C-alpha positions in Angstrom: 12.0 -3.5 -17.9 13.0 0.2 -18.3 14.6 1.7 -15.2 12.1 4.5 -15.2 9.4 2.0 -14.3 11.4 0.8 -11.3 12.0 4.3 -10.2 8.3 4.9 -10.3 7.8 1.7 -8.3 10.2 2.9 -5.6 8.3 6.2 -5.4 5.0 4.3 -4.9 6.6 2.2 -2.2 7.8 5.3 -0.4 4.3 6.8 -0.5 2.9 3.5 0.8 5.4 3.6 3.7 4.3 7.1 4.7 0.7 5.8 4.6 1.6 3.0 7.0 3.2 5.6 9.4 -0.1 7.5 9.3 -2.0 4.3 10.1 0.4 3.6 13.0 -0.4 7.0 14.4 -4.1 6.5 14.1 -4.0 3.2 15.9 -1.8 4.8 18.6 -4.6 7.2 19.2 -7.1 4.3 19.6 -4.7 2.6 22.1 -4.4 5.9 24.0 -8.2 6.0 24.4 -8.3 2.4 25.8 -5.4 3.0 28.2 -6.8 6.4 29.4 -10.1 4.6 30.1 -8.2 2.0 32.1 -6.5 4.7 34.1 -9.9 6.2 34.9 -11.4 2.8 35.8 -8.5 1.9 38.1 -8.6 5.3 39.8 -12.3 4.8 40.5 -11.6 1.3 41.9 -8.9 2.7 44.1 -11.1 5.6 45.3 -14.0 3.3 46.2 -11.8 0.8 48.0 -9.8 3.3 50.0 -13.1 4.8 51.3 -13.5 1.4 53.0 -10.1 1.4 54.7 -10.4 -0.1 58.2 -13.0 -2.7 57.0 -10.7 -5.7 56.6 -13.4 -8.1 55.7 -14.8 -8.4 52.1 -18.6 -8.5 52.3 -21.0 -10.5 50.4 -22.1 -7.3 48.6 -18.5 -6.7 47.6 -18.3 -10.2 46.1 -21.6 -9.8 44.2 -20.6 -6.5 42.8 -17.2 -8.0 41.7 -18.9 -11.0 40.1 -21.3 -8.7 38.1 -18.3 -6.7 36.9 -16.5 -9.9 35.9 -19.5 -11.2 34.0 -19.8 -8.0 32.0 -16.2 -8.2 30.9 -16.6 -11.9 29.9 -19.7 -10.9 27.9 -17.8 -8.1 26.2 -14.9 -10.5 25.3 -17.3 -13.1 23.9 -19.1 -10.4 21.8 -15.8 -9.2 20.3 -14.7 -12.7 19.6 -18.0 -13.6 17.9 -18.0 -10.5 15.8 -14.4 -11.1 14.5 -14.7 -11.6 10.8 -11.0 -11.8 9.9 -9.4 -14.8 11.6 -10.7 -17.3 14.2 -8.6 -17.3 17.3 -9.2 -20.2 19.7 -7.1 -18.7 22.5 -9.0 -15.4 22.8 -11.4 -16.5 25.6 -8.7 -18.6 27.3 -6.6 -15.5 27.9 -9.6 -13.9 29.8 -10.7 -17.0 31.7 -7.2 -17.8 33.0 -6.8 -14.4 34.6 -10.4 -14.4 36.0 -9.7 -17.7 37.9 -6.7 -16.1 39.6 -8.6 -12.9 40.6 -11.6 -14.9 41.8 -9.4 -17.1 44.0 -7.8 -14.1 45.8 -10.3 -11.4 45.9 -12.1 -12.7 49.1 -8.9 -12.8 51.3 -8.8 -9.1 52.4 -9.3 -5.6 51.2 -5.9 -5.3 49.6 -6.4 -8.5 47.5 -9.9 -7.4 46.7 -8.5 -4.1 45.3 -5.9 -6.0 43.4 -8.6 -8.1 41.8 -10.7 -5.1 41.0 -7.8 -3.4 39.3 -7.1 -6.7 37.5 -10.6 -6.6 36.1 -10.1 -3.0 34.9 -6.9 -4.1 33.2 -8.6 -7.2 31.8 -11.3 -5.0 30.2 -8.6 -2.8 28.6 -6.7 -5.9 27.5 -9.7 -7.4 25.8 -10.3 -4.2 23.8 -6.6 -3.9 22.9 -6.3 -7.5 21.8 -9.5 -7.4 19.7 -8.5 -4.1 18.0 -5.0 -5.3 17.4 -6.3 -8.6 15.8 -8.6 -6.6 13.6 -5.8 -4.2 12.6 -3.4 -6.9 11.7 -6.0 -8.9 9.8 -6.9 -5.7 7.9 -3.2 -5.0 7.2 -2.9 -8.5 5.8 -6.0 -8.2 3.6 -5.0 -4.8 2.3 -1.4 -5.9 1.5 -2.7 -9.1 -0.4 -4.9 -6.8 -2.5 -2.1 -4.3 -3.0 0.3 -6.9 -4.2 -2.4 -8.4 -6.5 -2.7 -4.9 -8.0 1.1 -4.5 -8.5 1.3 -7.9 -10.1 -1.9 -7.5 -12.1 -3.1 -10.7 -10.6 -6.3 -11.7 -9.0 -6.2 -11.6 -5.2 -7.1 -14.8 -3.3 -10.8 -14.7 -2.7 -10.6 -17.0 0.3 -12.2 -15.7 3.6 -9.8 -14.2 6.1 -10.3 -17.3 8.3 -8.2 -19.2 5.8 -5.1 -21.2 6.8 -2.7 -18.9 5.0 -3.9 -15.8 6.8 -3.9 -17.5 10.2 -0.4 -18.9 9.6 1.0 -15.5 8.9 -1.0 -13.6 11.5 -0.3 -16.0 14.3 3.3 -16.9 13.5 5.5 -17.1 16.5 8.5 -14.8 17.0 10.9 -15.9 19.7 8.4 -18.6 20.8 5.3 -16.4 21.2 2.5 -15.0 19.0 1.7 -11.3 19.1 -1.3 -12.0 21.3 0.7 -14.0 23.8 3.2 -11.2 24.0 0.5 -8.7 24.5 -1.0 -10.6 27.5 2.4 -11.2 28.9 3.0 -7.5 28.9 -0.4 -7.0 30.5 0.6 -9.4 33.3 3.8 -7.5 33.9 1.8 -4.3 34.2 -0.6 -6.1 36.6 2.3 -7.2 38.8 3.7 -3.6 38.8 0.3 -2.2 39.9 0.0 -4.9 42.6 3.3 -3.7 44.0 2.2 -0.1 43.9 -1.0 -0.9 45.7 0.7 -3.1 48.3 3.2 -0.5 49.2 0.6 2.2 49.3 -1.8 0.2 51.6 1.0 -0.9 53.9 2.2 2.7 54.5 -1.2 3.5 55.8 -1.4 7.1 54.7 -4.4 9.3 54.8 -6.9 7.7 52.2 -7.1 10.9 50.2 -3.4 11.4 50.0 -2.9 7.7 49.3 -5.5 7.8 46.4 -3.8 10.8 44.8 -0.3 9.2 45.0 -1.6 5.8 43.7 -3.4 7.5 40.8 -0.1 9.2 39.6 1.8 5.9 39.9 -0.9 4.0 38.1 -1.0 6.6 35.3 2.8 6.4 34.8 2.7 2.6 34.7 -0.2 2.3 32.3 1.1 5.0 30.0 4.5 3.2 29.8 2.5 0.0 28.9 0.8 1.9 26.0 4.1 2.7 24.4 5.1 -1.0 24.6 1.8 -2.0 22.9 2.2 0.7 20.2 5.6 -0.8 19.4 4.2 -4.3 19.3 1.5 -3.1 16.9 3.9 -1.4 14.5 6.3 -4.4 14.6 3.7 -7.0 14.0 2.0 -5.0 11.2 5.4 -4.7 9.4 6.1 -8.4 9.9 2.8 -9.4 8.4 3.1 -7.0 5.4 6.7 -8.1 4.8 5.6 -11.8 4.8 2.8 -11.0 2.2 5.3 -9.0 0.0 7.8 -11.8 0.1 5.2 -14.5 -0.7 3.8 -12.4 -3.6 7.2 -11.9 -5.1 8.0 -15.6 -4.9 4.6 -16.6 -6.2 5.1 -14.5 -9.3 8.6 -15.8 -10.0 10.7 -12.8 -9.4 14.3 -13.6 -8.4 15.4 -10.2 -7.2 14.1 -7.9 -4.5 14.7 -4.2 -3.9 15.1 -3.0 -0.3 13.2 0.2 0.2 14.4 2.1 3.3 11.8 4.2 5.2 12.3 8.0 5.3 13.7 7.9 8.8 15.5 4.6 8.5 18.1 3.7 11.2 21.8 3.2 10.3 21.4 -0.6 10.1 18.5 -0.3 7.6 20.2 2.3 5.6 23.2 0.0 5.3 20.9 -2.8 4.0 19.5 -0.3 1.4 23.0 0.8 0.2 24.7 -2.7 0.2 25.6 -3.9 -3.2 25.8 -7.7 -3.6 26.6 -7.4 -7.3 23.1 -6.6 -8.5 22.9 -2.9 -7.6 22.4 -1.0 -4.3 19.8 -2.6 -2.0 19.1 -5.4 -4.5 19.1 -9.0 -3.1 18.1 -12.4 -4.4 14.8 -13.4 -2.9 16.3 -16.1 -0.7 18.9 -13.6 0.8 16.9 -10.5 1.4 16.7 -9.5 5.1 13.4 -10.2 6.8 11.4 -7.6 8.8 11.7 -7.5 11.8 13.8 -10.7 12.3 16.9 -9.2 10.6 16.1 -5.5 11.4 14.5 -4.3 14.7 11.1 -3.5 16.3 9.3 -0.5 14.8 11.0 -1.1 11.4 8.9 0.4 8.6 11.1 -0.4 5.7 9.7 -2.6 2.9 10.6 -4.6 -0.2 9.5 -4.7 -3.8 10.1 -7.0 -6.8 12.8 -5.7 -9.2 14.5 -6.5 -12.4 18.3 -6.6 -12.8 19.3 -5.5 -16.3 21.6 -7.9 -18.2 20.5 -10.9 -16.0 18.8 -13.9 -17.6 17.4 -15.2 -14.3 15.1 -12.4 -13.4 12.2 -14.8 -13.4 12.7 -18.1 -11.5 12.1 -21.1 -13.6 10.5 -19.0 -16.4 7.5 -18.2 -14.2 5.4 -15.3 -15.4 2.8 -13.3 -13.5 -0.5 -12.6 -15.2 0.8 -9.1 -15.7 3.9 -10.3 -17.5 1.8 -12.7 -19.6 -0.4 -9.9 -20.7 2.5 -7.7 -21.5 4.3 -10.4 -23.5 1.1 -10.8 -25.6 1.1 -7.1 -26.4 0.9 -6.0 -30.0 3.9 -7.2 -32.0 5.7 -5.1 -34.5 4.5 -6.0 -38.0 6.8 -5.9 -41.1 5.9 -3.3 -43.6 3.9 -1.2 -41.2 4.7 2.5 -40.6 5.5 3.7 -37.1 2.8 5.8 -35.6 3.5 9.6 -36.2 4.1 11.6 -33.0 1.1 13.9 -33.6 -1.3 10.9 -34.1 0.1 9.2 -31.0 -0.5 12.3 -28.9 -4.0 12.5 -30.3 -4.7 8.8 -29.4 -3.2 9.2 -25.9 -4.5 12.7 -25.2 -7.3 11.8 -22.8 -5.0 9.2 -21.1 -2.3 11.8 -20.4 -4.8 14.5 -19.3 -6.1 12.2 -16.5 -2.6 11.8 -15.2 -1.4 8.8 -17.3 2.3 8.3 -17.8 3.8 7.3 -21.2 7.3 5.7 -21.0 9.5 6.0 -24.1 13.2 5.9 -24.9 16.1 3.6 -25.4 15.6 1.6 -22.3 11.9 1.2 -23.1 12.7 0.1 -26.7 15.2 -2.5 -25.4 12.8 -4.0 -22.9 9.9 -4.1 -25.4 12.1 -5.8 -28.0 13.1 -8.4 -25.3 9.4 -9.1 -24.9 8.6 -9.2 -28.6 6.3 -6.3 -28.3 6.1 -2.7 -29.7 3.9 -1.3 -26.9 2.6 -2.6 -23.6 0.6 -1.5 -20.5 1.9 -1.8 -16.9 -1.2 -0.6 -15.2 -4.1 1.8 -15.7 -1.8 4.8 -15.5 1.4 3.6 -17.2 1.9 2.7 -20.9 5.2 1.7 -22.6 5.5 2.9 -26.2 8.4 1.8 -28.4 9.7 4.2 -31.0 8.8 1.5 -33.5 5.2 1.1 -32.3 2.4 1.0 -34.9 -0.9 2.9 -34.6 -2.7 -0.3 -33.8 -0.3 -1.0 -30.9 -0.9 2.4 -29.4 -4.7 2.3 -29.8 -4.8 -1.2 -28.2 -2.8 -0.1 -25.1 -4.9 3.1 -24.7 -8.0 0.9 -24.8 -6.5 -1.4 -22.2 -5.8 1.6 -19.9 -9.5 2.6 -20.1 -10.6 -1.0 -19.4 -8.5 -1.2 -16.2 -10.3 1.9 -14.8 -13.3 -0.3 -14.3 -11.6 -2.2 -11.5 -11.0 -1.1 -8.0 -8.5 -3.9 -7.5 -6.7 -6.2 -9.9 -8.8 -8.0 -12.6 -9.0 -11.8 -12.3 -7.4 -14.0 -14.9 -10.8 -14.5 -16.6 -11.4 -10.8 -16.6 -8.0 -10.2 -18.2 -8.8 -12.6 -21.0 -12.1 -11.0 -21.6 -10.4 -7.6 -21.7 -8.2 -8.8 -24.5 -11.1 -10.2 -26.4 -13.0 -7.0 -26.0 -10.0 -5.0 -27.2 -9.5 -7.1 -30.4 -13.3 -6.7 -31.2 -13.1 -3.0 -30.7 -10.1 -2.5 -32.9 -11.6 -4.7 -35.7 -14.8 -2.7 -35.5 -13.0 0.6 -36.2 -10.2 -0.9 -38.4 -11.3 0.8 -41.6 -12.0 4.1 -39.9 -8.4 4.1 -38.6 -7.0 3.0 -41.9 -5.4 -0.2 -40.5 -3.4 -2.2 -42.9 -4.1 -5.8 -44.1 -1.4 -7.1 -41.9 -2.7 -5.3 -38.8 -6.2 -6.6 -39.4 -4.8 -10.1 -39.9 -2.9 -9.8 -36.6 -6.1 -8.6 -34.7 -8.0 -11.6 -36.0 -5.2 -13.9 -35.0 -5.1 -12.4 -31.5 -8.9 -12.7 -31.2 -8.8 -16.4 -32.0 -5.9 -16.8 -29.5 -7.8 -15.2 -26.6 -11.0 -17.0 -27.3 -9.2 -20.3 -27.1 -7.6 -19.1 -23.8 -11.1 -18.3 -22.5 -12.5 -21.7 -23.5 -9.5 -23.5 -21.9 -10.0 -21.4 -18.7 -13.7 -22.3 -18.4 -13.0 -25.9 -19.2 -10.6 -26.4 -16.3 
């Protein structure tokens, strides 16, 4: 494939990386909202409890108020779990119930333990919101990347619900023996232990309640804010892990043997070294089985990515001769016919005028010619905005690819296999309809009819499966 195409792919990947950084920032703002609310809730709990200093016993009214608060948190958790449309997580309620049992068992002992349990509930409410939002974010990142990869490969995305086994397997994969959710709750427990220590020291010192409340609020704010940064890092790292897994699976599925490492704009020295390393295939190019994995072989917060690539001069670019739907369609592009004139430049500009005006890119030149000849084609389409035109292309070839570009505008995502076949049938019918008007030769008309028969057979075979 011409190097200009891969240069464009690299630009697209860089733009996608910047978008992920923007998404990370937006999710960070959401986390900030949750943790700021937790700080306010904990401060209120401290204020109320310190106003009762001197009353060592926990009253029945205290217990009832606590139970009401706990029930409301359980109800919130169940509602969030029930509304989750992405992936079913059996452990969601368990995380909440395990902690409630501990708080329920200790909150009647004395005022200090009651306060710890109240703060535990405040942290539990925040934890439920963070866990639910993180699950939704990661599920959404998975779904979007599957669709993006389908668009890149011109393949139909899996139309399975996001409760599918493949999604759950990737989303809930363990890193160092724990899922992202287990790590999130472990971090929450560490924060709870820190807050318990802060409260215990504060209560034992026996300061004036107002001074004590002010000092505790500052310490709580610091501890909770630090936890937010930990959670943001977890969210970025898990998002990158999931997207990297989808990218790798898509590249393998479509038979590519080589992968390009695309370093993010502010890549660390280690990732820049990965991007510049030459293993004999070019800088940053690796065989699929050898490419470093994110974040396993990089670091937390890594926002680098990978893309399929083509190594010129290699005869093993596709594993076992596999071809994606995109490559199949490109290989079936219009062949050069003997005795046919090449399309004049002015006519080609006329045919592609509207395509270029709406931002379309036409790739021509020596590299394009070489690649098209290797595919047995004189023109081909990569996507709705990129057409490859050989210097030996016929008028029919250019018109067909321009027609395909217009067809692809109908789809928000990638067309399915059946839709791609129907696109080819529609294109052949269109070209035959205007064959005389466009002064197509006998050979060109014969080729169109042959192509039409071919794609109709393909459609019949597809429906007969």
